[in-house]
N, C-alpha and C positions, 0 to 999 in steps of 0.2 A: 504493499499499499504506500503510495506516495505521500510526502508530506502536505498537509492543507495549507494553502496560502491565502490570506485574506487581503482584499484590496482596500487600502486606506489612504489617507493623505497625511505625510509627515511634514511638520514645520520645524525648521531649525533657525539659529541665528549665528552669524559669524562672530569671531571675538569682538568685532567692531560694531555689532548689533544690526547688521544688514540681514533682513529676513529672507528666507528661501522656503518656497513651498513645492513640494513634489509628491506625486502620486507614488505609492511603494506598496508592493506586496510584502506582508509580515507573516511571520510564524509565531505560533504561541507554544513554547516549549519549557516545560518544568518551571511554570510560573513566570517566565521571562518573555520579553519581546525580542525576536530575532530578525534582524535586518541584514540583507546581503546585496548592497548596492554595487552596481557595475562601476568600474573605473573608467574615466574620470567622473567624480561626482561631487557637486557642492554640498549635497547632504552628508557624504562620507567626511569631506574635509571639516564641515562644521561640527559634526558630532565628535570626531576625533580632537578638535581644538577644544570645544566646550564641555564635552561630556553630557550634552544635554539634546533632548529632542522631544517633540510633542506629537503624539499620535491622535489624530482627529477622526471622529466617526461622523460622517456626512451623508446626506441624500442628494445634494445639489451636484449632479454629476458634471455640470458645466465646469466644476473646478478640475476634474480629471481631463476634460477635453481642452479646456483652456490652458493647462499646464503643458500638455504635450505638444499643443499647436502654438504655444507662446503668444496667446491672443489677449490675455488679461492678467492683471495682478488682483490678488484677492484680499478683501479686508481681514485684518487680524486684530486681536486683542491681547493684552498683556495677560499672562498666567501669573498668579500669585505663588511663586515657588516658595516652599517651606524653608529652603536654605538661602533665600535672597538671590538666587541666580536669575539671569534674564531669559525669558522664554515667551513665546506668543502661541496663541492658538487661532484657528480660523473663527471668524465671527459667525459663521453659518454652521459651526459644529454642533451636533446634538449632544455630543459628550467629548471629553478629551482626557488623555493621560500624560502627564509629565514623566518623562523617562530619563533615567541616568544610566550611562555606560558603565558596565562592569566588566567587560571582556572584549577585546578585539583580537580575532585570529587574522594574521595577515594572509593575503592572497594577492598575486599580481592582478587577476581580473576581477574577483568579487570577494572582498573580505567579508568575513562574518562578524557582526556586531551583536552582542548580547546586552540587553538594557532591562533594568527593573523598574517598576512603577513607583515614582515618589509621591504622587498625588493624582487623583482623579476626581472629575466633576461631571454631572449631568446637567445640561442646559435645557433640553427638551425631549420629549419622547421620540425614540428612534422607530418610525413607522414601518421600516423594511424597505425593500427595493421592488418596484414594479418591473415588468420584463424590459420596457424601454431603458431604464436606467441601467440594468444589468448589461443590455446591449451596448450602451454608450461606453460603459467601463471596458468591456471587451474590445470595442472599437478603439479606445484609447491606447490599450495595449497594442494593438495592431499598428496604430499610427507610430507608436514609439519604437517600433521595429521595421519600419519601412525599408530601411537600408539593409536589412538582414533577410527579408522574406520574399520570395518570387511573387511576381505580379498575379499569377492564376490563384494562389493561396489567398492573398489579400481580397481579390475581387470575389472569390467564392465565399469566404468569411463575411465580407461586407453584404452581399447579397442576402445571406441567411439572417444576418443581424437586422436587415432592413424590415424583415417580417415583423419582429417585435416592435420596432419603431413605428411602422405603420399601424399596428394594432393598439399600442399602449402609451404612445408618447404624448406628453403635455408640452406646452410652450418651452420649458426649459430644457427638456430632453431634446426636442426638435432642434433648438438653437445649438446645442452642444453636438448633435448629430451632423448638422451642416458644417460646423467648424472642422470636424473630422474629414468630412467628404472633401472639403476645400483644401485641407492639408494633403490628402492623397493626390488631388489634382496637381497641387503645386509640386509635389515630389516628382510626378510623372513628367511635368513640363521641364523640370530642371534635370532629370536623368532619362534622356531619350530611350536608353536600353530598357528601362523599365515601362516605357510606355506601350 
């Protein structure tokens, strides 16, 4: 059985306080949160420098699409860290967990970061995802890998995900989906071999 990966959004700050927002798959193992960011990664750099990250649970999938297409910045609010450290969460988060790095296992491509929860807070009820939201998240993963995947796979997956968009998308999911489709079109225009 493979490890279960949960799609979340991680917010980090540089030592100078610059905020970085990144969709990231996380694993929950032995009471810890495990991240495996690919190099190069601003999230990785920030966590190694500050030993802090915030795990955000959200349903506004425009954040996923906006991050991978670099179309928007997302409002954040400060987190009151028990130790006084600087951290922020997404303003739209249903809940968040402030994390502290306990172990970093070096790897040239994907270091493994193990973090523990320092503080958690619930801001609103998490209603779950509808099918269109799940489709946008999966589409965002595809867009983040446009440079790695063959055109046929991307087109096939997007066509299948379009079914959920057509059946269950609201305005936010439709906006996010269009951002993803535009990113795919831009990629094809810039890489003729992928067209």
